[in-house]
C-alpha positions in Angstrom: 60.2 14.5 -23.4 56.5 15.1 -23.3 54.0 12.4 -22.8 50.4 12.6 -23.9 47.7 11.1 -21.8 45.5 8.8 -23.8 41.9 9.1 -23.0 39.7 6.2 -23.6 35.9 6.6 -23.7 33.8 3.6 -23.0 30.9 3.1 -25.2 27.6 3.6 -23.5 25.9 0.3 -22.9 22.5 0.3 -24.5 19.7 -2.0 -23.4 16.1 -2.4 -24.5 15.0 -1.0 -21.2 17.2 2.1 -21.7 15.8 2.7 -25.2 12.2 2.3 -23.9 12.9 4.9 -21.1 14.4 7.3 -23.7 11.4 6.8 -25.9 8.7 7.3 -23.2 10.4 10.4 -22.0 10.8 11.7 -25.5 7.2 11.5 -26.5 6.0 13.0 -23.2 8.4 15.9 -23.4 7.6 16.6 -27.0 4.0 15.5 -26.9 4.6 13.8 -30.2 6.1 10.6 -31.7 9.7 10.8 -33.1 9.5 11.1 -36.9 11.7 8.0 -37.5 14.4 5.8 -35.9 17.1 8.1 -37.3 15.8 11.3 -35.6 15.2 9.4 -32.4 18.7 8.0 -32.3 20.2 11.3 -33.2 18.4 13.1 -30.4 19.6 10.6 -27.8 23.1 10.1 -29.2 22.8 6.4 -29.8 23.7 4.4 -32.9 20.9 3.2 -35.1 22.5 -0.3 -35.0 22.0 -0.3 -31.2 18.3 0.5 -31.7 17.9 -2.3 -34.2 19.5 -4.9 -31.9 16.2 -4.8 -30.0 13.5 -3.3 -32.1 12.7 -3.5 -35.8 10.8 -0.2 -35.9 9.2 2.5 -33.7 6.0 0.5 -33.9 7.7 -2.6 -32.6 9.1 -0.5 -29.7 5.6 0.8 -28.9 4.3 -2.8 -28.8 7.2 -3.9 -26.6 6.4 -1.2 -24.0 3.0 -2.8 -23.4 4.6 -6.3 -23.3 6.9 -5.0 -20.6 3.9 -3.7 -18.6 2.4 -7.2 -18.8 5.6 -9.1 -18.0 6.2 -6.8 -15.0 2.7 -7.5 -13.8 3.2 -11.3 -14.1 6.6 -11.2 -12.4 5.0 -9.3 -9.5 2.2 -11.8 -9.3 4.5 -14.8 -9.3 6.4 -13.5 -6.3 3.4 -14.6 -4.2 3.9 -18.3 -3.7 0.2 -18.7 -2.9 -0.9 -17.4 -6.3 -1.1 -20.9 -7.9 -3.6 -21.9 -5.2 -5.9 -19.0 -5.8 -9.4 -19.4 -7.3 -9.9 -18.3 -10.9 -11.7 -15.2 -9.6 -8.9 -14.2 -7.3 -6.3 -14.8 -10.0 -8.2 -12.5 -12.3 -8.6 -9.9 -9.6 -4.8 -10.1 -8.8 -4.0 -9.8 -12.5 -6.2 -6.8 -13.1 -5.2 -4.9 -9.9 -1.5 -5.5 -10.6 -1.8 -4.4 -14.2 -3.6 -1.2 -13.3 -1.1 -0.5 -10.6 1.7 -0.6 -13.2 -0.4 1.4 -15.8 -1.1 4.0 -13.1 2.7 4.4 -12.5 3.0 5.1 -16.3 -0.4 6.8 -16.7 0.9 9.9 -18.6 2.5 7.6 -21.3 -0.5 5.3 -21.4 -2.9 8.2 -21.9 -0.7 9.6 -24.6 -0.3 6.2 -26.3 -4.1 5.5 -26.4 -5.6 8.9 -26.8 -4.0 9.5 -30.1 -5.7 6.4 -31.6 -8.8 7.3 -33.5 -9.8 3.8 -34.5 -10.9 2.5 -31.1 -9.0 0.5 -28.5 -9.9 -2.9 -30.1 -8.1 -1.9 -33.3 -5.0 -0.4 -31.7 -1.9 -2.1 -33.2 0.1 -1.1 -30.2 -1.8 -3.6 -28.0 -1.4 -6.5 -30.4 1.4 -8.4 -28.6 0.1 -7.3 -25.2 -3.2 -9.0 -26.2 -1.5 -12.2 -27.1 0.3 -12.4 -23.8 -2.9 -11.4 -21.9 -5.0 -14.1 -23.5 -2.3 -16.8 -23.1 -2.2 -16.0 -19.4 -6.0 -16.2 -19.1 -5.8 -19.7 -20.7 -3.3 -20.8 -18.0 -5.8 -19.7 -15.4 -8.4 -22.0 -16.9 -5.8 -24.8 -17.2 -4.9 -24.4 -13.6 -8.5 -24.6 -12.5 -9.9 -27.6 -14.3 -13.0 -27.4 -12.2 -14.2 -24.4 -14.1 -15.5 -26.3 -17.1 -16.1 -29.9 -18.1 -13.9 -31.6 -20.7 -16.8 -31.5 -23.1 -16.8 -27.7 -23.4 -13.3 -26.8 -22.5 -12.1 -26.3 -26.1 -14.9 -23.8 -26.6 -14.6 -22.1 -23.3 -10.9 -21.4 -23.4 -11.0 -19.1 -26.5 -14.4 -17.6 -25.5 -13.3 -16.9 -22.0 -9.9 -15.5 -22.9 -11.5 -13.2 -25.6 -14.2 -12.2 -23.1 -11.6 -11.3 -20.5 -9.7 -9.3 -23.2 -12.8 -7.3 -24.1 -13.4 -6.9 -20.4 -9.9 -5.5 -19.9 -10.4 -3.0 -22.7 -13.6 -1.9 -21.1 -11.8 -1.4 -17.8 -8.9 0.4 -19.5 -11.3 2.9 -21.1 -13.1 3.4 -17.8 -9.7 3.9 -16.0 -8.6 6.5 -18.6 -11.7 8.6 -17.9 -11.7 8.0 -14.1 -11.1 11.1 -12.1 -11.9 9.6 -8.7 -9.4 9.8 -5.9 -6.9 6.9 -6.3 -9.0 5.7 -9.2 -11.2 4.0 -6.6 -14.2 3.8 -9.0 -12.0 1.7 -11.3 -11.2 -0.6 -8.4 -15.0 -1.0 -7.7 -15.6 -1.8 -11.4 -12.8 -4.4 -11.5 -14.4 -6.2 -8.5 -17.9 -6.2 -10.1 -16.8 -7.1 -13.6 -14.6 -9.9 -12.5 -17.4 -11.4 -10.5 -19.6 -11.2 -13.6 -17.1 -12.8 -16.1 -16.3 -15.7 -13.7 -20.0 -16.3 -12.9 -20.8 -16.5 -16.6 -19.0 -19.9 -16.4 -21.3 -20.8 -13.6 -25.0 -21.2 -13.3 -25.9 -18.0 -11.6 -24.7 -15.0 -13.6 -27.8 -12.8 -13.4 -27.2 -11.4 -9.9 -23.7 -10.3 -10.8 -24.9 -8.8 -14.1 -27.6 -6.9 -12.3 -25.1 -5.6 -9.8 -22.7 -4.5 -12.5 -25.5 -2.9 -14.5 -26.6 -0.8 -11.4 -23.0 0.4 -10.9 -22.5 1.5 -14.6 -25.9 3.2 -14.6 -25.1 5.1 -11.5 -21.7 6.2 -13.0 -23.4 7.3 -16.3 -25.9 9.4 -14.4 -23.3 11.2 -12.2 
């Protein structure tokens, strides 16, 4: 009497991180976006239902990648127990340096993601959720450092400062994308100078920092 051996195949466990990895590899290898969710899932042998458990569309997936970048940066920052006691300037510096470390690890994807946009960084839909997380985190920096502003102007300063920090980040991001210096050391210098400026704008002596920043940018433009 013959017996047949039954083979059972376990279904591959799909996670949001797994789909993100597939997607990032996909666009870099093909130098193009997948045409739709169906073709993406077909190429990677996953069910559409598994994709839709985590993302409502390709665009939602693109936005989530940037959210993950930010969440990973914050998680890394929070490992330092001393972070909460940092000054607002050092918190901003830590945030920027950590973010750009993560972006550098994923530079090929970031360049692909942003270079294809023809509307300008400020209008890039992919950064929408990232922007919200970023600005919320900036507000927590202000809340944790009540000495920055008086109660009288805090309601004005929070949205203005968080929006200013966002514009500053986009400026740094564009500079970093074009930076060809070893280890992106010019971006590091710009981060230092620009953070000094944006924090000093809440103080009474911003002119010196603005002049210092202006000299650096002029020098870079002339080189």
